MILUMRO-9372 format. One record per atom (N, C-alpha, C): residue number from 1; residue in three letters; x, y, z; chain. Coordinates in nm, 4 decimals, m for minus. Atoms other than C-alpha are relative to their C-alpha. Example, Ala and Ser with C-alpha at 12.3 -4.5 7.8 and 13.67 -1.06 7.14 Angstrom:
[1,ala,[0.0890,m0.1190,0.0000],A];
[1,ala,[1.2300,m0.4500,0.7800],A];
[1,ala,[0.0900,0.1200,0.0000],A];
[2,ser,[m0.0820,m0.1190,m0.0060],A];
[2,ser,[1.3670,m0.1060,0.7140],A];
[2,ser,[m0.0770,0.1090,0.0730],A];
***
This chain:
[1,ile,[0.1275,m0.0086,0.0698],A];
[1,ile,[0.8889,m0.3496,m0.7164],A];
[1,ile,[0.0115,m0.0922,m0.1206],A];
[2,leu,[m0.0130,0.1034,0.1007],A];
[2,leu,[0.8196,m0.6382,m0.9492],A];
[2,leu,[m0.0567,0.0351,m0.1364],A];
[3,pro,[0.0465,m0.0365,0.1348],A];
[3,pro,[0.5942,m0.5194,m1.2337],A];
[3,pro,[0.0614,0.1334,m0.0431],A];
[4,arg,[m0.0450,m0.1319,0.0479],A];
[4,arg,[0.6966,m0.2279,m1.4531],A];
[4,arg,[m0.0967,0.1046,0.0559],A];
[5,tyr,[0.0799,m0.1041,m0.0652],A];
[5,tyr,[0.5720,0.0975,m1.3008],A];
[5,tyr,[0.0611,0.1357,m0.0298],A];
[6,his,[m0.0539,m0.1352,0.0040],A];
[6,his,[0.6153,0.4723,m1.2938],A];
[6,his,[m0.0589,0.0801,0.1155],A];
[7,ile,[0.0453,m0.0917,m0.1043],A];
[7,ile,[0.5782,0.7517,m1.0394],A];
[7,ile,[m0.0565,0.1232,m0.0707],A];
[8,ala,[0.0637,m0.1169,0.0613],A];
[8,ala,[0.3385,1.0343,m1.1314],A];
[8,ala,[m0.0919,0.0639,0.1038],A];
[9,ala,[0.0948,m0.0672,m0.0886],A];
[9,ala,[0.0919,1.2773,m0.9763],A];
[9,ala,[m0.1130,m0.0959,0.0354],A];
[10,ser,[0.1054,0.0892,m0.0475],A];
[10,ser,[m0.1544,1.0811,m0.7640],A];
[10,ser,[m0.1373,0.0519,m0.0416],A];
[11,arg,[0.1401,m0.0361,0.0265],A];
[11,arg,[m0.5236,1.0770,m0.8482],A];
[11,arg,[m0.0750,0.0269,0.1308],A];
[12,ile,[0.0602,m0.0208,m0.1318],A];
[12,ile,[m0.5928,1.1016,m0.4737],A];
[12,ile,[0.0251,0.1451,0.0403],A];
[13,pro,[m0.0188,m0.1419,m0.0346],A];
[13,pro,[m0.6545,1.4648,m0.3709],A];
[13,pro,[0.0975,0.0186,0.1155],A];
[14,gly,[m0.0948,m0.0329,m0.1051],A];
[14,gly,[m0.3639,1.6016,m0.1711],A];
[14,gly,[0.1092,m0.1023,0.0251],A];
[15,ala,[m0.0959,0.1079,m0.0285],A];
[15,ala,[m0.1554,1.2842,m0.1954],A];
[15,ala,[0.1374,0.0221,m0.0616],A];
[16,gly,[m0.1311,m0.0196,0.0628],A];
[16,gly,[0.1293,1.4230,m0.4036],A];
[16,gly,[0.0193,m0.0975,m0.1132],A];
[17,lys,[m0.0288,0.0975,0.1046],A];
[17,lys,[0.2818,1.1481,m0.6129],A];
[17,lys,[m0.0511,m0.1374,0.0389],A];
[18,gly,[0.0437,0.1365,m0.0231],A];
[18,gly,[0.1673,0.7882,m0.6524],A];
[18,gly,[0.0778,m0.0968,m0.0876],A];
[19,leu,[m0.0651,0.1050,0.0769],A];
[19,leu,[0.2961,0.4580,m0.7880],A];
[19,leu,[m0.1043,m0.0635,m0.0914],A];
[20,phe,[0.0939,0.0480,0.1007],A];
[20,phe,[0.1250,0.3465,m1.1114],A];
[20,phe,[0.0596,m0.1175,m0.0765],A];
[21,leu,[m0.0444,0.1162,0.0773],A];
[21,leu,[0.1471,0.0132,m1.2925],A];
[21,leu,[0.0107,0.0341,m0.1476],A];
[22,asp,[m0.0144,m0.0129,0.1447],A];
[22,asp,[0.2751,0.0094,m1.6502],A];
[22,asp,[m0.0437,m0.1274,m0.0711],A];
[23,glu,[0.0466,0.1262,0.0566],A];
[23,glu,[0.1519,m0.3453,m1.7004],A];
[23,glu,[m0.1046,m0.0591,0.0931],A];
[24,ala,[0.1047,0.0642,m0.0787],A];
[24,ala,[m0.1428,m0.5521,m1.5845],A];
[24,ala,[0.0615,m0.1035,0.0946],A];
[25,val,[m0.0389,0.1058,m0.0935],A];
[25,val,[m0.1047,m0.7780,m1.2802],A];
[25,val,[m0.1260,m0.0728,0.0441],A];
[26,ala,[0.1130,0.0830,m0.0423],A];
[26,ala,[m0.3308,m1.0616,m1.1718],A];
[26,ala,[m0.0187,0.0074,0.1508],A];
[27,ala,[0.0296,0.0054,m0.1428],A];
[27,ala,[m0.5020,m1.0816,m0.8341],A];
[27,ala,[0.0926,m0.1009,0.0664],A];
[28,gly,[m0.0908,0.0874,m0.0733],A];
[28,gly,[m0.2648,m1.2332,m0.5801],A];
[28,gly,[0.1459,0.0166,m0.0382],A];
[29,ser,[m0.1383,m0.0205,0.0418],A];
[29,ser,[0.0467,m1.1206,m0.7661],A];
[29,ser,[0.0741,0.0872,0.1001],A];
[30,leu,[m0.0856,m0.0819,m0.0847],A];
[30,leu,[0.3336,m0.9816,m0.5656],A];
[30,leu,[0.0341,0.1277,m0.0757],A];
[31,val,[m0.0278,m0.1295,0.0625],A];
[31,val,[0.3681,m0.6109,m0.6418],A];
[31,val,[0.1324,0.0562,0.0517],A];
[32,thr,[m0.1262,m0.0458,m0.0578],A];
[32,thr,[0.6467,m0.5101,m0.4007],A];
[32,thr,[0.0430,m0.0949,0.1108],A];
[33,ala,[m0.0583,0.0781,m0.1087],A];
[33,ala,[0.8777,m0.6874,m0.1593],A];
[33,ala,[0.0741,0.0965,0.0917],A];
[34,pro,[m0.0654,m0.0917,m0.0943],A];
[34,pro,[1.0378,m0.5374,0.1525],A];
[34,pro,[0.1351,0.0481,m0.0518],A];
[35,asp,[m0.1256,m0.0630,0.0383],A];
[35,asp,[1.3268,m0.3023,0.0966],A];
[35,asp,[0.0576,0.0649,0.1249],A];
[36,asp,[m0.0655,m0.0655,m0.1126],A];
[36,asp,[1.5699,m0.1277,0.3268],A];
[36,asp,[m0.0418,0.1462,0.0044],A];
[37,ile,[0.0491,m0.1373,0.0048],A];
[37,ile,[1.3520,0.1819,0.3639],A];
[37,ile,[0.0298,0.0793,0.1267],A];
[38,glu,[m0.0219,m0.0737,m0.1246],A];
[38,glu,[1.4456,0.2672,0.7223],A];
[38,glu,[0.1022,0.1121,m0.0192],A];
[39,lys,[m0.1037,m0.1003,0.0151],A];
[39,lys,[1.7545,0.4541,0.6098],A];
[39,lys,[m0.0465,0.1210,m0.0795],A];
[40,tyr,[0.0478,m0.1096,0.0829],A];
[40,tyr,[1.5436,0.6768,0.3842],A];
[40,tyr,[m0.1029,0.0882,0.0692],A];
[41,gln,[0.1114,m0.0734,m0.0576],A];
[41,gln,[1.2664,0.7924,0.6154],A];
[41,gln,[0.0459,0.1319,0.0616],A];
[42,thr,[m0.0195,m0.1378,m0.0450],A];
[42,thr,[1.2847,1.1700,0.6663],A];
[42,thr,[0.1458,0.0440,0.0094],A];
[43,val,[m0.1403,m0.0355,m0.0107],A];
[43,val,[1.6655,1.1616,0.6636],A];
[43,val,[0.0565,0.0385,m0.1363],A];
[44,ser,[m0.0532,m0.0214,0.1334],A];
[44,ser,[1.7210,1.1650,0.2893],A];
[44,ser,[m0.1144,0.0240,m0.0979],A];
[45,pro,[0.1039,m0.0192,0.1012],A];
[45,pro,[1.5248,1.2928,m0.0119],A];
[45,pro,[m0.0077,m0.1176,m0.0974],A];
[46,glu,[m0.0064,0.1131,0.0918],A];
[46,glu,[1.6106,0.9638,m0.1860],A];
[46,glu,[m0.0841,m0.1170,0.0496],A];
[47,trp,[0.0896,0.1068,m0.0433],A];
[47,trp,[1.3061,0.7563,m0.0904],A];
[47,trp,[m0.0069,m0.1064,m0.1075],A];
[48,pro,[0.0241,0.1032,0.1006],A];
[48,pro,[1.2642,0.4201,m0.2583],A];
[48,pro,[m0.1406,0.0187,m0.0565],A];
[49,asp,[0.1261,m0.0259,0.0696],A];
[49,asp,[0.9785,0.4199,m0.5062],A];
[49,asp,[m0.1228,m0.0591,0.0700],A];
[50,glu,[0.1179,0.0561,m0.0672],A];
[50,glu,[0.7525,0.1944,m0.2938],A];
[50,glu,[m0.0566,0.0947,0.1051],A];
[51,cys,[0.0518,m0.1003,m0.0938],A];
[51,cys,[0.7201,0.4914,m0.0564],A];
[51,cys,[m0.1076,0.0874,m0.0643],A];
[52,tyr,[0.1032,m0.0775,0.0689],A];
[52,tyr,[0.4914,0.6459,m0.3208],A];
[52,tyr,[m0.1331,m0.0736,m0.0058],A];
[53,ile,[0.1295,0.0684,m0.0094],A];
[53,ile,[0.2195,0.3877,m0.2538],A];
[53,ile,[m0.0833,0.0754,0.1015],A];
[54,asn,[0.0858,m0.0830,m0.0846],A];
[54,asn,[m0.0680,0.5900,m0.1089],A];
[54,asn,[m0.1039,m0.0821,0.0750],A];
[55,his,[0.1021,0.0617,m0.0846],A];
[55,his,[m0.3377,0.5127,0.1475],A];
[55,his,[m0.1373,m0.0006,m0.0659],A];
[56,ala,[0.1431,0.0053,0.0294],A];
[56,ala,[m0.6939,0.4017,0.0819],A];
[56,ala,[m0.0639,m0.0949,0.1007],A];
[57,phe,[0.0731,0.0921,m0.0866],A];
[57,phe,[m0.9527,0.2497,0.3153],A];
[57,phe,[m0.0521,m0.1189,m0.0804],A];
[58,glu,[0.0374,0.1093,0.0897],A];
[58,glu,[m1.0558,0.0379,0.0161],A];
[58,glu,[0.1119,m0.0151,m0.1033],A];
[59,pro,[m0.1179,0.0051,0.0861],A];
[59,pro,[m0.7110,m0.0366,m0.1293],A];
[59,pro,[m0.0092,m0.1101,m0.1062],A];
[60,asn,[m0.0110,0.1071,0.0991],A];
[60,asn,[m0.6216,m0.2436,m0.4338],A];
[60,asn,[0.1233,m0.0848,0.0253],A];
[61,gly,[m0.1167,0.0781,m0.0398],A];
[61,gly,[m0.3057,m0.3719,m0.2631],A];
[61,gly,[m0.0125,m0.0407,0.1458],A];
[62,leu,[m0.0003,0.0518,m0.1364],A];
[62,leu,[m0.2708,m0.5839,0.0479],A];
[62,leu,[0.1430,0.0019,0.0512],A];
[63,cys,[m0.1324,m0.0050,m0.0619],A];
[63,cys,[0.0288,m0.5008,0.2662],A];
[63,cys,[0.0029,m0.1035,0.1116],A];
[64,his,[m0.0125,0.1076,m0.0987],A];
[64,his,[0.1332,m0.8109,0.4615],A];
[64,his,[0.1478,m0.0221,0.0274],A];
[65,leu,[m0.1389,0.0169,m0.0431],A];
[65,leu,[0.4630,m0.8155,0.6538],A];
[65,leu,[0.0989,0.0652,m0.0966],A];
[66,gly,[m0.0871,m0.0753,0.0882],A];
[66,gly,[0.6096,m0.5607,0.4139],A];
[66,gly,[m0.0138,m0.0324,m0.1475],A];
[67,phe,[0.0271,0.0354,0.1390],A];
[67,phe,[0.4997,m0.7366,0.0959],A];
[67,phe,[m0.1327,0.0627,m0.0406],A];
[68,val,[0.1272,m0.0511,0.0508],A];
[68,val,[0.2258,m0.5843,m0.1213],A];
[68,val,[m0.0465,m0.0919,m0.1119],A];
[69,phe,[0.0616,0.0887,0.0970],A];
[69,phe,[m0.0040,m0.8166,m0.3161],A];
[69,phe,[m0.1184,0.0702,m0.0645],A];
[70,ala,[0.1166,m0.0551,0.0693],A];
[70,ala,[m0.2637,m0.7184,m0.5766],A];
[70,ala,[m0.1257,m0.0683,0.0540],A];
[71,leu,[0.1244,0.0544,m0.0533],A];
[71,leu,[m0.6098,m0.7624,m0.4221],A];
[71,leu,[m0.0997,m0.0398,m0.1091],A];
[72,ala,[0.0874,0.0301,0.1136],A];
[72,ala,[m0.7741,m0.7848,m0.7649],A];
[72,ala,[0.0860,0.0064,m0.1255],A];
[73,asp,[m0.0692,m0.0201,0.1266],A];
[73,asp,[m0.6753,m0.7988,m1.1285],A];
[73,asp,[0.0112,0.1501,m0.0219],A];
[74,leu,[m0.0244,m0.1433,0.0179],A];
[74,leu,[m0.5193,m0.4575,m1.1939],A];
[74,leu,[0.0564,0.0244,m0.1389],A];
[75,gly,[m0.0459,m0.0325,0.1341],A];
[75,gly,[m0.4728,m0.3046,m1.5353],A];
[75,gly,[0.1125,0.1006,0.0010],A];
[76,ala,[m0.1023,m0.1029,0.0161],A];
[76,ala,[m0.1927,m0.0894,m1.6639],A];
[76,ala,[m0.0644,0.1356,0.0286],A];
[77,gly,[0.0520,m0.1312,m0.0362],A];
[77,gly,[m0.2387,0.2613,m1.5275],A];
[77,gly,[m0.0600,0.0052,0.1390],A];
[78,ala,[0.0567,0.0014,m0.1357],A];
[78,ala,[m0.3755,0.1495,m1.1886],A];
[78,ala,[0.0992,0.0600,0.0985],A];
[79,glu,[m0.0826,m0.0532,m0.1089],A];
[79,glu,[m0.2439,0.3472,m0.8921],A];
[79,glu,[m0.0097,m0.0964,0.1170],A];
[80,ile,[m0.0001,0.0956,m0.1110],A];
[80,ile,[m0.1391,0.1093,m0.6146],A];
[80,ile,[m0.0270,0.0741,0.1308],A];
[81,thr,[0.0316,m0.0545,m0.1316],A];
[81,thr,[m0.2891,0.1820,m0.2722],A];
[81,thr,[m0.0017,m0.1131,0.1022],A];
[82,val,[0.0093,0.0939,m0.1115],A];
[82,val,[m0.2711,0.0098,0.0663],A];
[82,val,[m0.0657,0.0724,0.1165],A];
[83,asp,[0.0602,m0.0573,m0.1208],A];
[83,asp,[m0.4402,0.0627,0.4011],A];
[83,asp,[0.1113,0.0298,0.0999],A];
[84,tyr,[m0.1094,m0.0409,m0.0887],A];
[84,tyr,[m0.1916,0.2607,0.6105],A];
[84,tyr,[m0.0203,m0.0437,0.1446],A];
[85,arg,[0.0225,0.0408,m0.1388],A];
[85,arg,[m0.3571,0.1389,0.9325],A];
[85,arg,[0.0847,m0.1219,0.0363],A];
[86,his,[m0.0867,0.1164,m0.0230],A];
[86,his,[m0.1454,m0.1765,0.8893],A];
[86,his,[0.1474,0.0394,0.0097],A];
[87,leu,[m0.1390,m0.0456,0.0002],A];
[87,leu,[0.1741,0.0319,0.8659],A];
[87,leu,[0.0342,0.0876,0.1202],A];
[88,leu,[m0.0211,m0.0895,m0.1140],A];
[88,leu,[0.1270,0.2637,1.1648],A];
[88,leu,[0.0123,m0.0787,0.1293],A];
[89,ala,[m0.0057,0.0602,m0.1330],A];
[89,ala,[0.2066,0.1851,1.5259],A];
[89,ala,[m0.1416,m0.0061,0.0573],A];
[90,pro,[0.1332,0.0098,m0.0587],A];
[90,pro,[m0.0959,0.0735,1.7304],A];
[90,pro,[m0.0455,0.1322,0.0619],A];
[91,gly,[0.0572,m0.1235,m0.0523],A];
[91,gly,[m0.3147,0.3758,1.8013],A];
[91,gly,[0.0581,0.1274,m0.0576],A];
[92,gln,[m0.0603,m0.1199,0.0596],A];
[92,gln,[m0.0906,0.6123,1.6050],A];
[92,gln,[m0.0919,0.0582,m0.1053],A];
[93,arg,[0.0829,m0.0692,0.0985],A];
[93,arg,[m0.2862,0.8697,1.4090],A];
[93,arg,[0.0892,0.0594,m0.1081],A];
[94,glu,[m0.0739,m0.0569,0.1124],A];
[94,glu,[m0.1583,0.9591,1.0628],A];
[94,glu,[m0.0130,0.1519,0.0049],A];
[95,asp,[m0.0013,m0.1466,m0.0017],A];
[95,asp,[m0.0728,1.3271,1.0140],A];
[95,asp,[m0.1092,0.0612,m0.0863],A];
[96,phe,[0.1054,m0.0483,0.0885],A];
[96,phe,[m0.3509,1.3571,0.7562],A];
[96,phe,[m0.1184,m0.0955,0.0087],A];
[97,asp,[0.1192,0.0843,0.0042],A];
[97,asp,[m0.7062,1.2254,0.7229],A];
[97,asp,[m0.0164,m0.0573,m0.1394],A];
[98,asp,[0.0271,0.0625,0.1290],A];
[98,asp,[m0.8284,1.0008,0.4427],A];
[98,asp,[m0.0642,0.1020,m0.0938],A];
[99,ala,[0.0471,m0.1009,0.0958],A];
[99,ala,[m0.8856,1.2150,0.1320],A];
[99,ala,[m0.1405,m0.0280,m0.0500],A];
[100,val,[0.1318,0.0355,0.0540],A];
[100,val,[m1.1972,1.0252,0.0224],A];
[100,val,[m0.1091,0.0131,0.1056],A];
[101,thr,[0.1040,0.0040,m0.1033],A];
[101,thr,[m1.3839,0.9834,0.3531],A];
[101,thr,[0.0123,0.1092,0.1049],A];
[102,gly,[m0.0238,m0.0978,m0.1058],A];
[102,gly,[m1.2278,1.2485,0.5765],A];
[102,gly,[0.0241,m0.0636,0.1357],A];
[103,arg,[m0.0202,0.0715,m0.1268],A];
[103,arg,[m1.1844,0.9791,0.8453],A];
[103,arg,[0.1471,m0.0012,0.0393],A];
[104,ala,[m0.1356,0.0124,m0.0525],A];
[104,ala,[m0.8781,0.9627,1.0673],A];
[104,ala,[0.0563,m0.1375,m0.0357],A];
[105,ile,[m0.0707,0.1250,0.0290],A];
[105,ile,[m0.6208,0.6948,0.9786],A];
[105,ile,[0.0786,m0.0338,0.1255],A];
[106,ile,[m0.0583,0.0346,m0.1295],A];
[106,ile,[m0.5277,0.5235,1.3060],A];
[106,ile,[0.0496,m0.1441,m0.0044],A];
[107,gly,[m0.0636,0.1312,0.0066],A];
[107,gly,[m0.2890,0.2279,1.3339],A];
[107,gly,[m0.0736,m0.1064,0.0791],A];
[108,tyr,[0.0594,0.1169,m0.0648],A];
[108,tyr,[m0.4268,m0.1131,1.4177],A];
[108,tyr,[0.0947,m0.0571,0.1043],A];
[109,asp,[m0.0777,0.0847,m0.0881],A];
[109,asp,[m0.3105,m0.3256,1.7066],A];
[109,asp,[0.0713,m0.1017,m0.0890],A];
[110,trp,[m0.0760,0.0860,0.0897],A];
[110,trp,[m0.0363,m0.5434,1.5549],A];
[110,trp,[m0.0603,m0.1393,m0.0116],A];
[111,arg,[0.0635,0.1336,0.0076],A];
[111,arg,[m0.2212,m0.8673,1.6433],A];
[111,arg,[m0.1208,0.0040,m0.0937],A];
[112,glu,[0.1165,m0.0175,0.0862],A];
[112,glu,[m0.5388,m0.7400,1.4760],A];
[112,glu,[0.0449,0.0123,m0.1460],A];
[113,ser,[m0.0508,m0.0192,0.1347],A];
[113,ser,[m0.3386,m0.6310,1.1721],A];
[113,ser,[0.0505,m0.1311,m0.0591],A];
[114,leu,[m0.0550,0.1263,0.0491],A];
[114,leu,[m0.1538,m0.9607,1.1405],A];
[114,leu,[m0.1096,m0.1020,m0.0274],A];
[115,arg,[0.1136,0.0918,0.0213],A];
[115,arg,[m0.4758,m1.1624,1.1816],A];
[115,arg,[m0.0751,0.0368,m0.1283],A];
[116,ala,[0.0789,m0.0451,0.1152],A];
[116,ala,[m0.6606,m0.9533,0.9222],A];
[116,ala,[0.0742,m0.0205,m0.1314],A];
[117,thr,[m0.0725,0.0126,0.1262],A];
[117,thr,[m0.3863,m0.9461,0.6587],A];
[117,thr,[0.0320,m0.1454,m0.0335],A];
[118,thr,[m0.0226,0.1432,0.0249],A];
[118,thr,[m0.3086,m1.3178,0.7025],A];
[118,thr,[m0.1248,m0.0637,m0.0574],A];
[119,ala,[0.1266,0.0546,0.0503],A];
[119,ala,[m0.6763,m1.4032,0.6519],A];
[119,ala,[m0.0268,0.0482,m0.1426],A];
[120,gln,[0.0206,m0.0526,0.1356],A];
[120,gln,[m0.6977,m1.1745,0.3474],A];
[120,gln,[0.0925,m0.0681,m0.0996],A];
[121,leu,[m0.0955,0.0631,0.0899],A];
[121,leu,[m0.3834,m1.3228,0.1950],A];
[121,leu,[m0.0366,m0.1456,m0.0241],A];
[122,his,[0.0419,0.1399,0.0147],A];
[122,his,[m0.5042,m1.6785,0.2599],A];
[122,his,[m0.1182,m0.0098,m0.0971],A];
[123,ala,[0.1170,0.0001,0.0889],A];
[123,ala,[m0.8370,m1.6034,0.0918],A];
[123,ala,[0.0410,0.0337,m0.1444],A];
[124,leu,[m0.0469,m0.0415,0.1323],A];
[124,leu,[m0.6607,m1.4335,m0.1989],A];
[124,leu,[0.0745,m0.1136,m0.0695],A];
[125,met,[m0.0778,0.1098,0.0580],A];
[125,met,[m0.4213,m1.7254,m0.2534],A];
[125,met,[m0.0862,m0.1237,m0.0241],A];
[126,ser,[0.0899,0.1142,0.0180],A];
[126,ser,[m0.6976,m1.9840,m0.2133],A];
[126,ser,[m0.0860,0.0166,m0.1252],A];
[127,ala,[0.0842,m0.0288,0.1182],A];
[127,ala,[m0.8983,m1.8129,m0.4896],A];
[127,ala,[0.0796,m0.0088,m0.1287],A];
[128,ala,[m0.0834,m0.0012,0.1215],A];
[128,ala,[m0.6027,m1.8082,m0.7299],A];
[128,ala,[0.0179,m0.1384,m0.0600],A];
***
């Protein structure tokens, strides 16, 4: 995780904890880079802090190939969110529904996900 941050109670109902920025980041900035999280999933209580990034259908972070980029200028105190549909296996339904809309969170086809996030990242970097 590149900017300073902290973990605290999420503002998203039912989400538990979330990852919050302690400093402002500009749109297009790299927020997190891939980490060795496989060894932590459900096997150990020692999850890396990027696991506290919560889901939103209208996220402020773009998850692309394991990297998370700020989709807009984000101020200190912003809770980072990403669209979990890019993280799930194709057709996999998340164990919970979206807290804001009540809609099911179902994984995208990997080609659709890669096309969408590549286009979003290209647009984001072109605007910077």
